[in-house]
C-alpha positions as CSV (number, residue, x, y, z in Angstrom):
1,M,99.6,119.2,93.0
2,F,100.3,115.6,91.6
3,S,98.8,116.0,88.4
4,L,97.6,111.9,88.4
5,A,94.8,110.8,86.1
6,R,94.4,108.2,89.2
7,G,92.2,105.2,88.6
8,E,91.3,106.9,85.1
9,R,93.6,105.2,82.6
10,K,94.8,101.8,82.2
11,L,97.8,100.0,80.6
12,G,96.1,96.8,80.1
13,S,95.0,96.0,83.8
14,L,97.5,98.4,85.2
15,S,95.9,101.7,86.1
16,A,97.5,105.2,87.3
17,E,96.8,104.4,90.8
18,Q,98.8,101.1,91.0
19,V,101.6,102.0,89.2
20,W,101.5,104.9,92.5
21,E,101.5,101.5,94.5
22,L,104.2,100.1,92.7
23,L,106.6,103.6,93.0
24,Q,105.5,103.6,96.8
25,E,108.7,100.2,96.8
26,V,111.2,102.2,95.5
27,K,113.1,103.3,98.1
28,D,115.5,106.4,98.7
29,P,119.0,104.5,98.3
30,E,120.7,106.5,100.7
31,I,117.4,106.4,102.7
32,P,116.1,102.7,102.2
33,S,113.3,103.1,105.2
34,V,111.7,105.9,102.9
35,S,110.4,105.7,99.8
36,V,110.0,108.1,96.9
37,V,106.6,108.8,96.8
38,E,106.6,109.0,101.0
39,M,109.7,111.6,100.2
40,G,107.4,113.5,97.7
41,M,109.7,113.2,94.5
42,V,107.0,111.6,92.4
43,Y,105.6,114.5,90.5
44,R,103.7,112.9,87.4
45,V,102.9,109.2,86.1
46,R,101.8,109.0,82.5
47,I,100.5,105.9,81.2
48,G,100.2,104.4,77.4
49,Q,99.2,101.6,75.3
50,K,102.5,99.7,76.7
51,W,104.6,102.6,78.1
52,V,105.0,104.1,81.2
53,E,106.2,108.1,81.9
54,V,107.6,108.9,85.8
55,E,108.5,112.8,86.5
56,L,110.6,112.3,89.6
57,M,112.1,116.1,91.4
58,P,115.3,115.5,93.2
59,T,115.6,116.5,96.6
60,F,118.6,118.4,95.3
61,V,119.6,119.3,92.0
62,G,123.4,117.7,92.2
63,C,121.6,114.4,93.8
64,P,124.4,111.3,93.2
65,A,121.7,109.0,93.9
66,L,119.5,110.3,90.8
67,D,121.0,107.2,88.4
68,I,120.1,104.4,91.2
69,I,116.5,106.2,91.4
70,R,116.3,106.2,87.7
71,E,117.2,102.5,87.6
72,K,115.1,101.5,90.6
73,V,112.1,102.9,89.2
74,S,112.7,101.4,85.6
75,E,112.7,98.2,87.1
76,Q,109.9,98.3,89.3
77,M,107.7,99.3,85.7
78,L,109.5,96.5,83.4
79,Q,108.8,94.1,85.7
80,Q,104.9,94.5,85.6
81,E,103.3,92.9,82.3
82,G,101.7,94.7,79.4
83,I,104.7,97.3,80.0
84,E,107.3,97.9,77.0
85,Q,109.1,100.7,78.0
86,V,109.9,103.3,81.1
87,E,110.5,106.9,80.6
88,V,111.7,108.4,84.1
89,R,112.3,112.2,84.0
90,F,113.6,114.4,86.3
91,I,111.9,117.6,86.4
92,F,113.4,120.9,88.3
93,D,110.6,122.8,87.8
94,P,108.5,122.9,89.9
95,P,111.4,122.0,92.1
96,W,111.4,120.0,95.2
97,T,110.7,121.3,98.9
98,S,111.0,120.1,102.0
99,K,106.9,120.4,102.7
100,R,106.3,117.7,99.8
101,I,107.6,114.8,101.9
102,T,104.6,113.2,103.6
103,P,103.5,112.4,107.0
104,E,104.6,109.2,107.0
105,G,107.8,110.0,105.1
106,S,108.7,112.3,108.1
107,R,107.8,109.6,110.6
108,K,110.1,107.0,108.8
109,L,112.9,110.0,108.8
110,R,112.9,110.1,112.5
111,E,112.8,106.5,113.0
112,F,116.0,106.2,110.4
113,G,117.3,109.4,112.7
114,I,117.0,112.0,110.7
115,A,115.0,114.6,110.9
116,S,112.3,116.1,108.8
117,P,112.4,119.7,108.5
118,V,110.3,121.9,110.2
119,G,109.6,125.7,111.3
120,R,107.7,128.9,109.7
121,D,108.2,129.7,105.9
122,D,109.8,133.0,107.3
123,D,112.4,131.3,109.5
124,P,114.1,128.6,107.1
125,L,117.0,128.6,110.0
126,Q,114.6,127.0,112.6
127,L,115.7,123.7,114.0
128,P,114.3,120.4,113.5
129,A,113.4,118.0,116.8
130,C,116.1,115.6,118.0
131,P,114.6,112.4,116.3
132,Y,115.6,110.5,119.5
133,C,114.4,112.7,122.3
134,G,112.0,114.9,120.8
135,S,113.7,118.1,121.9
136,A,114.1,121.1,120.0
137,E,117.1,122.4,121.7
138,G,120.2,121.9,119.8
139,E,122.5,123.2,117.2
140,V,123.7,123.0,113.8
141,E,127.1,121.2,114.2
142,N,127.9,121.5,110.5
143,L,125.4,122.5,107.0
144,F,127.2,120.1,105.2
145,G,125.8,116.4,106.1
146,P,126.5,113.2,104.3
147,T,124.3,114.3,101.4
148,A,123.7,118.0,100.0
149,C,120.1,117.6,101.3
150,R,121.1,117.1,105.1
151,A,123.2,118.9,107.9
152,I,124.1,117.1,111.1
153,Y,122.5,119.1,114.5
154,Y,123.6,118.0,118.1
155,C,120.7,117.6,120.8
156,K,122.1,119.5,124.0
157,S,119.2,117.5,126.0
158,C,120.0,114.1,124.9
159,R,123.5,115.0,124.1
160,Q,123.5,113.0,120.4
161,P,124.5,114.2,116.9
162,F,121.8,113.6,114.4
163,E,121.1,114.0,110.8
164,G,118.4,116.3,109.7
165,M,116.6,117.0,106.1
166,K,117.6,120.9,105.1
167,K,114.4,123.3,104.5
168,V,114.0,124.2,100.9
C-alpha cells in the first residue's frame, strides 16, 4: 500500500525505515498528538544519494495546514546528516481515505477528543462513538466542523459535544 523500500536503500547511513521513523515525529498541526504517519498521510518515501522525496496525501483537498506540514517534513529531514535536498509532494491520486488512519492514530484522536470515523462502507452516515463515554447514541450537530475534515456531533448519553473525523 505504501510502496516502500523499507531498509533496502540507504542515504549514507539513513534507511527508508529511518525516514519513516523521522516522519513519525512530524505531527498534524491541527491535532498535535497525532503524526502524519498515524493519520495515514504518508504515501511514499524515496531516497537518493543526498536527497529525500516524501509523497503525502492530504486528508482534505483544501486543507489549510498543507504548507505547515510541508515545512515541518522538510525541517525534520534536513536536520539529518547527509540530506541536502528534500522534496515534499502532495498527491491526490489515490485520494486519502479515513481507512488509512492507523489504530494508534485512532486511539490518539479519541484521547484528543476527536472521534475516529467508523461504520460500514455502505453506511457513510453511521455516527462515530463518543470519544468521552464511548456511546454510539448521538446526532450530527454540524457537518462543518473547525476544519473541512471534521464534523461536530452531540452525544445523547453524556451530553457532550465532540468533533469527529469525516468518513471518506
